[in-house]
N, C-alpha and C positions, 0 to 999 in steps of 0.2 A: 500441486503448489505446497501441499501440506509435508510431502515427503522431503522437498528440497529444504523446508523449515526444520525438520529434524534432523537432516543430516546436518545441515549447518550448525544446529545447536551442538549436537555431537561431536562435530570437528571442533568447534571453540572449546568444548569440555577438554578433547583430548589434547588440543595445543597447550590448554593452561597445566594440565598435567605432566604433560612432556616438558615444558618452562621449568615447573617447580623440582623435577628432577633434573634436568640437565644443567640449571643454572648454578647450583651450586659447583657441580663438577667443573664446569668452564671456570669460575671463579677461580678453583683450586688449581686448575691448569694455566690460567692467566697469572697466578701468583707464583707459581713454579718456574714459569719462563727466567721471571727475573731473578729468582733464586740460583737458576743454575747459570744465566750469565755470570751473576756474581761469583757463583763458585769457579766457574772457569776463568774468571778474571783473576781470582786467589791462586788457583794451581798455575796459571802464567808466572804468577809473581815469586811462587815457592820455587819453580823451575828455574826461573833467570837467577834466584839466591843460590840455589843447589850447582848451579852451573860456576857462577862466581865463586863459590866458595870451593869447588873442585879443582880450581887452578891455585888456590891457597897452600902455601909449601907445611904451615903449621898453625894451631892456633894462637890467638893475639896474648901477649903474656899478662 
């Protein structure tokens, strides 16, 4: 029974350490996802603008 207690305590310690390491990385990845979505939308807007601009004969006077 004592072994189970030691193993259980070790597992809790390991889980705490892993969460302290993985937590900030996960937060960065979660934040990056919204940035990637935003950048994708911006690129689509730029592409649409350039497509529209390519159909114009000359610059505005």
